[in-house]
N, C-alpha and C positions, 0 to 999 in steps of 0.2 A: 502473491499472484491474486488478482481479482478475477474470479471466474465469470462475473458478469461482463467484464471488459473483454475477456478472451472469447466468449460466445457472442458478444454484441447484443445482449438483451438487458432489459431492466428488471428490477426486483419483483415486479408483479407477474413475471412469466410463470406459466404453469408447466407441467411435465411435457406436454405435447410441444409447446414452444421451445423448451430446452432441447428436445430431440431434433427439432427442425434446425435450430441454431447450431447444434453440433454438426449436423450434416453439411450445413452451409459453411461453417468454419473449416471443416476438413477440405472442402472444395476450394476455399479461398487460399489456404495454406499460409495464412498470416502468422499463425502460431504452429508449434510442432504438434504432431498427433498425440504425443504424450500429455502435453499441456491441455489440449482440448479434451482428451479423455478424462483427465483429472478434474477439470472444471465441470464436466457433465456429471461425474460421479459425486462431487461435492454438492452440486445443486439438486441432484435427485434424492439425496438423503435429507429428510426434514430437519434433523438436528444440525447437521453441517450447514444446511441452507440458512437456518436461523442464526448461526454463528456468523456466517458471511454477511447476512443482512445487518447485523450489529457492527461488525468490523468495517465493512465497506459502505457505511451509510453516506459518507461524504468523500468525494474524490478531492484530495487536497493538493495534488500535484500541480494543477494550473495555478493555484494560489501561491505555492512555494516558488514557482518560477518567477512570480512577479515581485517577491520581496527578498530582501537580503538578510540572512541570518548571521552574518559576521559582525563582530564588534568593531566599532570605529576605533581607530588608533588614537591613543591619548596624545594630547598636544604637548604636554610637558612631562618632565620626569615625575614619577609618583613619589610621594613622601613615605609610602609604605615600604618596609623592609622585610625580607624573608627571615623568619625566625627558625633557627635550627633547634629541634627539641633537645639536642645534646649540649647546647651552649649553657654555660653557668649563668644564672641570674645574678645581678649585682646585689 
């Protein structure tokens, strides 16, 4: 969970802005009260806020939606064979 996204604020928000955003988020009801309270608690604690600043530095979800992470299907049969560790070597 990204507390900045839940509260709709940026990383430079101070405590007063966090409290205002919490009240606004509770009125909006886009997220549950528990998620909003947890987001506020994490951003009010300086250590937890620093951790979230590090973890949520870049939102990669829009980028992931634009690219495909699946491997392309091979065109022909592979020359590689599965080796069983219990097979005897010649």
